[in-house]
Structures are given as structure tokens and as C-alpha cells.
PAFIRO-142655 format. One record per residue (C-alpha): residue in one letter; x, y, z. Coordinates in nm, 2 decimals, decimal comma. Each point is the difference from the previous one (the first is absolute). Last residue first. Layout:
N
{doti "A"; {X; Y; Z}}
...
! end
This chain:
335
{doti "X"; {-2,63; -1,42; 1,44}}
{doti "X"; {-0,06; 0,35; -0,21}}
{doti "X"; {0,07; 0,14; 0,34}}
{doti "X"; {0,31; -0,09; 0,03}}
{doti "X"; {0,06; 0,25; -0,32}}
{doti "X"; {0,28; -0,18; -0,23}}
{doti "X"; {0,35; -0,06; -0,05}}
{doti "X"; {0,24; -0,18; -0,20}}
{doti "X"; {0,37; 0,03; 0,05}}
{doti "X"; {0,32; -0,04; -0,20}}
{doti "X"; {0,25; 0,01; 0,24}}
{doti "X"; {0,34; 0,12; 0,03}}
{doti "X"; {0,17; 0,05; 0,34}}
{doti "X"; {0,31; 0,25; 0,06}}
{doti "X"; {0,32; 0,03; 0,25}}
{doti "X"; {0,17; -0,31; -0,05}}
{doti "X"; {-0,10; -0,16; -0,33}}
{doti "X"; {0,11; 0,37; -0,16}}
{doti "X"; {0,36; -0,01; 0,18}}
{doti "X"; {0,04; -0,39; -0,09}}
{doti "X"; {-0,09; 0,06; -0,39}}
{doti "X"; {0,25; 0,28; -0,03}}
{doti "X"; {0,01; 0,36; 0,02}}
{doti "X"; {0,19; 0,13; 0,27}}
{doti "X"; {0,33; -0,08; -0,25}}
{doti "X"; {-0,13; 0,21; -0,27}}
{doti "X"; {0,31; 0,21; -0,02}}
{doti "X"; {-0,23; 0,16; -0,25}}
{doti "X"; {-0,28; 0,03; 0,23}}
{doti "X"; {0,19; 0,11; 0,29}}
{doti "X"; {0,20; 0,30; -0,23}}
{doti "X"; {-0,34; 0,07; -0,11}}
{doti "X"; {-0,14; 0,02; 0,31}}
{doti "X"; {0,30; 0,22; 0,09}}
{doti "X"; {-0,10; 0,32; -0,28}}
{doti "X"; {-0,37; -0,07; 0,14}}
{doti "X"; {0,12; 0,14; 0,31}}
{doti "X"; {0,13; 0,22; -0,12}}
{doti "X"; {-0,27; 0,17; -0,19}}
{doti "X"; {0,00; -0,02; -0,40}}
{doti "X"; {-0,02; 0,29; -0,20}}
{doti "X"; {0,25; 0,27; 0,14}}
{doti "X"; {0,28; -0,32; 0,07}}
{doti "X"; {-0,07; -0,16; -0,38}}
{doti "X"; {-0,01; 0,34; -0,15}}
{doti "X"; {0,37; 0,11; 0,15}}
{doti "X"; {0,09; -0,36; -0,07}}
{doti "X"; {-0,07; 0,08; -0,39}}
{doti "X"; {0,17; 0,33; 0,00}}
{doti "X"; {0,34; -0,17; 0,17}}
{doti "X"; {-0,03; -0,26; -0,32}}
{doti "X"; {-0,09; 0,24; -0,27}}
{doti "X"; {0,30; 0,17; 0,13}}
{doti "X"; {0,23; -0,29; -0,05}}
{doti "X"; {-0,12; -0,14; -0,31}}
{doti "X"; {0,29; -0,28; -0,09}}
{doti "X"; {0,04; -0,16; 0,31}}
{doti "X"; {-0,26; 0,12; 0,25}}
{doti "X"; {-0,21; -0,13; -0,25}}
{doti "X"; {0,14; -0,36; -0,07}}
{doti "X"; {0,02; 0,00; 0,33}}
{doti "X"; {-0,42; 0,03; 0,12}}
{doti "X"; {-0,07; -0,21; -0,31}}
{doti "X"; {0,26; -0,26; 0,07}}
{doti "X"; {-0,16; -0,01; 0,39}}
{doti "X"; {-0,41; 0,01; -0,12}}
{doti "X"; {0,08; -0,30; -0,22}}
{doti "X"; {0,22; -0,20; 0,25}}
{doti "X"; {-0,29; 0,12; 0,35}}
{doti "X"; {-0,29; -0,08; -0,26}}
{doti "X"; {0,08; -0,33; -0,19}}
{doti "X"; {0,15; -0,29; 0,21}}
{doti "X"; {-0,06; 0,18; 0,32}}
{doti "X"; {-0,32; 0,13; 0,03}}
{doti "X"; {-0,11; -0,25; -0,32}}
{doti "X"; {0,07; -0,30; 0,22}}
{doti "X"; {-0,14; 0,14; 0,31}}
{doti "X"; {-0,28; 0,06; -0,11}}
{doti "X"; {-0,05; -0,37; -0,10}}
{doti "X"; {0,08; -0,16; 0,28}}
{doti "X"; {-0,26; 0,27; 0,13}}
{doti "X"; {-0,25; -0,21; -0,14}}
{doti "X"; {0,12; -0,30; 0,20}}
{doti "X"; {-0,24; 0,16; 0,29}}
{doti "X"; {-0,31; -0,04; -0,19}}
{doti "X"; {0,04; -0,41; 0,03}}
{doti "X"; {0,10; 0,03; 0,38}}
{doti "X"; {-0,28; 0,30; 0,07}}
{doti "X"; {-0,27; -0,24; -0,15}}
{doti "X"; {-0,30; -0,01; 0,26}}
{doti "X"; {-0,35; -0,04; -0,16}}
{doti "X"; {-0,25; 0,06; 0,21}}
{doti "X"; {-0,38; 0,00; -0,14}}
{doti "X"; {-0,33; 0,08; 0,22}}
{doti "X"; {0,19; 0,29; 0,18}}
{doti "X"; {-0,30; 0,15; 0,21}}
{doti "X"; {-0,12; 0,41; -0,04}}
{doti "X"; {-0,20; 0,18; 0,26}}
{doti "X"; {0,19; 0,36; -0,03}}
{doti "X"; {0,15; -0,16; 0,38}}
{doti "X"; {0,06; -0,30; -0,14}}
{doti "X"; {0,23; 0,17; -0,29}}
{doti "X"; {0,20; 0,22; 0,27}}
{doti "X"; {0,13; -0,27; 0,19}}
{doti "X"; {0,08; -0,20; -0,30}}
{doti "X"; {0,19; 0,26; -0,19}}
{doti "X"; {0,18; 0,13; 0,35}}
{doti "X"; {0,08; -0,41; 0,00}}
{doti "X"; {0,17; 0,10; -0,39}}
{doti "X"; {0,17; 0,29; 0,12}}
{doti "X"; {-0,09; 0,20; -0,29}}
{doti "X"; {0,26; -0,01; -0,33}}
{doti "X"; {0,37; -0,07; -0,07}}
{doti "X"; {0,20; -0,24; -0,17}}
{doti "X"; {0,40; 0,05; 0,04}}
{doti "X"; {0,16; 0,14; 0,34}}
{doti "X"; {0,13; 0,26; 0,13}}
{doti "X"; {-0,04; 0,11; 0,35}}
{doti "X"; {-0,41; -0,03; 0,13}}
{doti "X"; {0,03; -0,28; 0,24}}
{doti "X"; {-0,17; -0,23; -0,24}}
{doti "X"; {0,01; -0,36; 0,20}}
{doti "X"; {-0,38; 0,08; 0,10}}
{doti "X"; {-0,05; -0,10; -0,41}}
{doti "X"; {-0,06; 0,28; -0,28}}
{doti "X"; {-0,25; -0,07; -0,26}}
{doti "X"; {0,06; -0,07; -0,37}}
{doti "X"; {-0,30; -0,03; -0,22}}
{doti "X"; {-0,30; -0,19; -0,18}}
{doti "X"; {-0,33; 0,12; 0,14}}
{doti "X"; {-0,33; -0,08; -0,13}}
{doti "X"; {-0,27; 0,14; 0,16}}
{doti "X"; {-0,36; -0,22; -0,05}}
{doti "X"; {-0,33; 0,09; -0,08}}
{doti "X"; {-0,30; -0,18; 0,19}}
{doti "X"; {-0,20; 0,33; -0,02}}
{doti "X"; {0,26; 0,25; -0,23}}
{doti "X"; {0,22; 0,17; 0,09}}
{doti "X"; {0,01; 0,36; 0,02}}
{doti "X"; {-0,10; 0,15; 0,39}}
{doti "X"; {0,27; -0,31; 0,15}}
{doti "X"; {0,27; 0,12; -0,29}}
{doti "X"; {-0,04; 0,35; 0,13}}
{doti "X"; {0,03; -0,06; 0,40}}
{doti "X"; {0,29; -0,27; -0,08}}
{doti "X"; {0,20; 0,25; -0,23}}
{doti "X"; {-0,01; 0,30; 0,23}}
{doti "X"; {0,11; -0,19; 0,34}}
{doti "X"; {0,29; -0,16; -0,25}}
{doti "X"; {0,10; 0,29; -0,21}}
{doti "X"; {0,18; -0,17; -0,28}}
{doti "X"; {0,26; -0,04; -0,17}}
{doti "X"; {0,05; -0,35; 0,20}}
{doti "X"; {-0,31; -0,14; -0,23}}
{doti "X"; {0,16; 0,10; -0,30}}
{doti "X"; {0,20; -0,38; -0,08}}
{doti "X"; {-0,35; -0,13; -0,19}}
{doti "X"; {-0,28; 0,17; 0,21}}
{doti "X"; {-0,34; -0,13; -0,16}}
{doti "X"; {-0,37; 0,10; 0,14}}
{doti "X"; {-0,21; -0,25; -0,14}}
{doti "X"; {-0,42; -0,02; 0,01}}
{doti "X"; {0,04; 0,40; -0,07}}
{doti "X"; {-0,29; 0,23; 0,13}}
{doti "X"; {0,15; 0,22; -0,15}}
{doti "X"; {-0,06; 0,34; 0,16}}
{doti "X"; {0,31; 0,18; -0,20}}
{doti "X"; {0,14; 0,31; 0,18}}
{doti "X"; {0,32; -0,10; 0,01}}
{doti "X"; {0,25; 0,17; 0,27}}
{doti "X"; {0,14; -0,21; 0,19}}
{doti "X"; {0,05; -0,27; -0,31}}
{doti "X"; {0,20; 0,31; -0,13}}
{doti "X"; {-0,09; 0,10; -0,31}}
{doti "X"; {0,01; 0,05; -0,34}}
{doti "X"; {-0,27; -0,30; -0,12}}
{doti "X"; {-0,01; -0,20; -0,31}}
{doti "X"; {-0,33; -0,20; -0,07}}
{doti "X"; {0,04; -0,25; -0,25}}
{doti "X"; {-0,14; -0,11; -0,32}}
{doti "X"; {0,04; 0,29; -0,18}}
{doti "X"; {0,38; -0,02; -0,02}}
{doti "X"; {0,16; -0,27; 0,20}}
{doti "X"; {0,41; 0,08; -0,10}}
{doti "X"; {-0,06; 0,34; -0,11}}
{doti "X"; {-0,23; 0,11; 0,31}}
{doti "X"; {0,30; -0,18; 0,21}}
{doti "X"; {0,24; 0,22; -0,14}}
{doti "X"; {-0,15; 0,31; 0,04}}
{doti "X"; {-0,03; -0,15; 0,39}}
{doti "X"; {0,31; -0,08; 0,04}}
{doti "X"; {0,17; 0,35; -0,08}}
{doti "X"; {-0,29; 0,16; 0,22}}
{doti "X"; {0,12; -0,19; 0,32}}
{doti "X"; {-0,30; 0,00; 0,26}}
{doti "X"; {-0,12; -0,35; -0,17}}
{doti "X"; {-0,36; -0,18; 0,03}}
{doti "X"; {-0,09; -0,24; -0,23}}
{doti "X"; {-0,38; -0,13; -0,09}}
{doti "X"; {-0,07; -0,29; -0,12}}
{doti "X"; {-0,32; -0,24; -0,15}}
{doti "X"; {0,16; -0,37; 0,06}}
{doti "X"; {-0,05; -0,20; -0,30}}
{doti "X"; {0,42; -0,17; -0,04}}
{doti "X"; {0,08; 0,25; -0,30}}
{doti "X"; {-0,12; 0,26; 0,27}}
{doti "X"; {0,24; -0,17; 0,30}}
{doti "X"; {0,29; -0,03; -0,23}}
{doti "X"; {-0,06; 0,42; -0,11}}
{doti "X"; {-0,01; 0,08; 0,37}}
{doti "X"; {0,33; -0,20; 0,08}}
{doti "X"; {0,19; 0,18; -0,24}}
{doti "X"; {-0,15; 0,37; 0,06}}
{doti "X"; {0,29; 0,20; 0,04}}
{doti "X"; {0,04; -0,02; 0,37}}
{doti "X"; {-0,35; -0,12; 0,18}}
{doti "X"; {-0,01; 0,17; 0,28}}
{doti "X"; {-0,35; -0,12; 0,11}}
{doti "X"; {-0,10; -0,26; -0,28}}
{doti "X"; {-0,38; 0,01; 0,06}}
{doti "X"; {-0,23; -0,30; -0,09}}
{doti "X"; {-0,36; -0,03; -0,13}}
{doti "X"; {-0,02; -0,36; -0,03}}
{doti "X"; {-0,10; -0,26; -0,29}}
{doti "X"; {0,20; -0,09; 0,05}}
{doti "X"; {0,19; -0,29; 0,26}}
{doti "X"; {0,08; 0,08; 0,35}}
{doti "X"; {0,34; 0,14; 0,10}}
{doti "X"; {0,22; -0,22; 0,18}}
{doti "X"; {0,12; -0,20; -0,32}}
{doti "X"; {0,08; 0,25; -0,17}}
{doti "X"; {0,27; 0,15; 0,25}}
{doti "X"; {0,14; -0,37; -0,01}}
{doti "X"; {0,06; -0,02; -0,39}}
{doti "X"; {0,11; 0,40; 0,03}}
{doti "X"; {0,27; -0,13; 0,24}}
{doti "X"; {0,14; -0,29; -0,16}}
{doti "X"; {-0,03; 0,26; -0,39}}
{doti "X"; {0,22; 0,16; 0,22}}
{doti "X"; {0,26; -0,27; 0,06}}
{doti "X"; {0,00; -0,06; -0,40}}
{doti "X"; {0,09; 0,34; -0,04}}
{doti "X"; {0,30; -0,02; 0,24}}
{doti "X"; {0,16; -0,27; -0,19}}
{doti "X"; {0,23; 0,14; -0,22}}
{doti "X"; {0,08; 0,27; 0,26}}
{doti "X"; {0,13; -0,27; 0,29}}
{doti "X"; {-0,12; -0,19; 0,29}}
{doti "X"; {0,14; -0,35; 0,00}}
{doti "X"; {-0,25; -0,21; 0,05}}
{doti "X"; {-0,01; -0,28; 0,29}}
{doti "X"; {-0,29; 0,08; 0,17}}
{doti "X"; {-0,25; 0,19; -0,27}}
{doti "X"; {0,02; 0,39; -0,04}}
{doti "X"; {-0,31; 0,22; 0,01}}
{doti "X"; {0,09; 0,33; -0,13}}
{doti "X"; {-0,07; 0,35; 0,11}}
{doti "X"; {-0,21; 0,24; -0,15}}
{doti "X"; {0,05; 0,22; -0,32}}
{doti "X"; {-0,10; -0,20; -0,29}}
{doti "X"; {0,08; 0,04; -0,38}}
{doti "X"; {0,24; -0,25; -0,05}}
{doti "X"; {0,26; -0,05; -0,27}}
{doti "X"; {0,22; -0,15; 0,21}}
{doti "X"; {0,29; 0,23; -0,08}}
{doti "X"; {-0,18; 0,30; -0,05}}
{doti "X"; {-0,29; 0,06; 0,14}}
{doti "X"; {0,15; -0,23; 0,29}}
{doti "X"; {0,31; 0,27; 0,01}}
{doti "X"; {-0,27; 0,28; 0,00}}
{doti "X"; {-0,17; -0,19; 0,34}}
{doti "X"; {0,32; -0,06; 0,18}}
{doti "X"; {0,03; 0,38; -0,03}}
{doti "X"; {-0,34; 0,01; 0,18}}
{doti "X"; {-0,27; 0,27; -0,07}}
{doti "X"; {-0,15; 0,28; 0,03}}
{doti "X"; {-0,04; 0,25; 0,32}}
{doti "X"; {-0,32; -0,01; 0,20}}
{doti "X"; {0,19; -0,05; 0,33}}
{doti "X"; {0,34; 0,06; 0,02}}
{doti "X"; {-0,13; 0,39; -0,13}}
{doti "X"; {0,30; 0,13; -0,11}}
{doti "X"; {0,11; 0,42; 0,16}}
{doti "X"; {0,23; 0,13; -0,27}}
{doti "X"; {-0,13; -0,26; -0,32}}
{doti "X"; {-0,36; 0,12; 0,07}}
{doti "X"; {0,11; 0,39; -0,04}}
{doti "X"; {0,20; -0,07; -0,32}}
{doti "X"; {-0,23; -0,22; -0,17}}
{doti "X"; {-0,18; 0,30; -0,17}}
{doti "X"; {0,36; 0,10; -0,13}}
{doti "X"; {0,04; -0,27; -0,19}}
{doti "X"; {0,34; -0,05; -0,14}}
{doti "X"; {0,18; 0,08; 0,34}}
{doti "X"; {-0,24; -0,29; 0,15}}
{doti "X"; {0,08; -0,22; -0,22}}
{doti "X"; {0,34; 0,03; 0,11}}
{doti "X"; {-0,13; -0,07; 0,41}}
{doti "X"; {-0,23; -0,28; -0,11}}
{doti "X"; {0,31; -0,18; -0,18}}
{doti "X"; {0,19; 0,04; 0,39}}
{doti "X"; {-0,31; -0,07; 0,20}}
{doti "X"; {-0,01; -0,37; -0,22}}
{doti "X"; {0,29; -0,07; 0,24}}
{doti "X"; {-0,24; -0,02; 0,28}}
{doti "X"; {-0,21; -0,29; -0,16}}
{doti "X"; {-0,25; -0,19; 0,22}}
{doti "X"; {-0,22; -0,13; 0,22}}
{doti "X"; {0,00; 0,39; 0,20}}
{doti "X"; {0,07; 0,16; -0,30}}
{doti "X"; {-0,27; -0,10; -0,24}}
{doti "X"; {0,33; 0,16; -0,26}}
{doti "X"; {-0,07; 0,28; -0,25}}
{doti "X"; {0,18; -0,18; -0,31}}
{doti "X"; {-0,28; -0,10; -0,16}}
{doti "X"; {-0,25; 0,23; 0,03}}
{doti "X"; {0,29; 0,27; -0,09}}
{doti "X"; {0,11; -0,23; -0,33}}
{doti "X"; {-0,38; 0,09; -0,08}}
{doti "X"; {-0,08; 0,32; 0,09}}
{doti "X"; {0,29; 0,14; -0,20}}
{doti "X"; {-0,17; -0,22; -0,25}}
{doti "X"; {-0,29; 0,19; 0,00}}
{doti "X"; {0,19; 0,36; 0,00}}
{doti "X"; {0,19; -0,11; -0,32}}
{doti "X"; {-0,31; -0,13; -0,16}}
{doti "X"; {-0,16; 0,40; 0,04}}
{doti "X"; {-0,30; -0,01; 0,24}}
{doti "X"; {-0,29; -0,19; 0,03}}
{doti "X"; {-0,27; 0,15; 0,24}}
{doti "X"; {-0,13; -0,24; 0,24}}
{doti "X"; {-0,24; -0,28; -0,10}}
{doti "X"; {-0,38; 0,08; 0,22}}
{doti "X"; {0,01; -0,04; 0,40}}
{doti "X"; {-0,31; -0,24; 0,08}}
! end
């Protein structure tokens, strides 16, 4: 286990915490966060190189999550499960996210079990599982997330700051958990590692988005491995699906909240701030625009424009291009 990182000044730590919130998980959300990330990069020089080449698979949290924490008092970093006829909105987001947590917990064998939470973010799920009596390790590639998770879990949980593909613990773990993190790991490498660290009669629990056969590679919300390919590869590795809940329609409604955030808050605010800066500080506005173009690649700037409009980020588009599954896997040899 890695030790606690050296603590810097309180100002530096605050910049890092702001960065954690603002760097969107680009494939599934937060294009507008890049505006704020670029600004933070001018204040935190060690981040400049990373800003110039953004890794869309490992960077931070969605913008709607930050809004959820502020307006819905929700600690969760994932989609919500919306009931038929329920109107998706920010005040109801936490309730929808807690339905997600309840369904996820129903797939995990009861404690005491040794469990590894892979891609555990800031440790919210790991803390919940610890409180329920599980022995928990957590894996995250983010130094900032690992730091927050260590503060949250204390000495009760192990926090490993590494990519899952480089995770060196041998287990065995009775439960390997992915909560909206499986889409970010290498499919073949991860299945091989899971086979090595999973205890006999253990379970792999996955709640995540997969690309459906309708996805043609164009700009669409969602993400993940192609679902048909995933089924093929788990079979080849000796795993089989024990439980399979298709919640695509219930999850897709979260995109309506996403659109509300972009269209009703982010886009108008960005437009107003830019107009104000140009009117009152034209030289500063010119410098800011030059830095933005320097540090944020053209393709990402185009993504920002598209996400601010949010036209393609609809529940209908999400449901067409993706399938969202809650899965429990086991080894075929375990019977």
C-alpha cells in the first residue's frame, strides 16, 4: 500500500481539490470543465503538461456531479436510476443515485467479505462498504482522489494509487467491484488479472455503460466497451454472467439533468462572463483566449462548444448508443 503523500501548502491543496472537481470524465460528461481546468493550469504550473494533453480515460469527475453536491447534497459520482414518469431534475438527483447504490449493493454477497473497489474515486462507496462490515481495498490511478480517499477511510481501508492493470496485490478477493469504472480499464488485461485475484466462488460486480450495436463511432453520450465484445471476452476468460439487469432506460434520464446543467447554467454563465471580460478587460480577455488556444487542443475546444449546446446529449441519444448493465460474474468452473 502506498503511504500518505507529502502534504503541500493549504493553497496548493485547495487548487488540487478544485482541479479534482473540475476535470470532467470527458467521455461521459464535462466538456465545459475544460475552461476551468485551463484557468487552473495557469495557477498550478505542475499541471500545465497534463492540460496540454488531456487523458480522457482517467481524468476526474463529471460537472453534473459537482452541481449535484452543491444543489442536491449528493456525494455520489454516478448516474441515477429514474422511475417511469419521474421528472429528472437536480433536486431529485440524489434520490435517483441512491436507487443505483441500492441495486449495486444487492449484487454484492453479504459481509464479511474481502472486497476490492476498482476505480473507487474519492472512496465514498468504499466507506459505505467498510461501515457495513466488509474488508475493503480501493484502487484509483489519481493521486488527488487517493489522497481524499485516505482521509475518508483512515487506517480501516487500503488505498492503492495505481491503474488496475498495474495493481500488484494478489488477493484473493471474494468480490471485485467496478462502479462506473470498468469502461476505463483494458478489457483483456483486466479480465486476466481478475482471474488471478478473484477467490474461489468469488464474484465480479460491474455497474457500467457499454456501447450497443447501434453505436457507429460518431459523437454520442455514454461510452465503454462494446457489449457484444465484452460478452465474448468474458466467456473466453472462463467467466459467465450470473445476474444481468438492463437499466438503460432508467439511467438514460440522467442525461436530461446533464442538459439542464449545460443549457440552464453553464452555457449562460460562460457567455455572460466572457462578454463581461471582453467589455471591461479586453486585453486580459485577449490573453486568456490565447492561453486557452495554446493549452486546449482544437478537438477539445470543439467538444466544449458541442457540450455547451448539449443537443446530442439527450436521453434518447444515450439509450440508442448504449446499454447500461448491472452485472454479477462468476467463474464457470465454480459451478
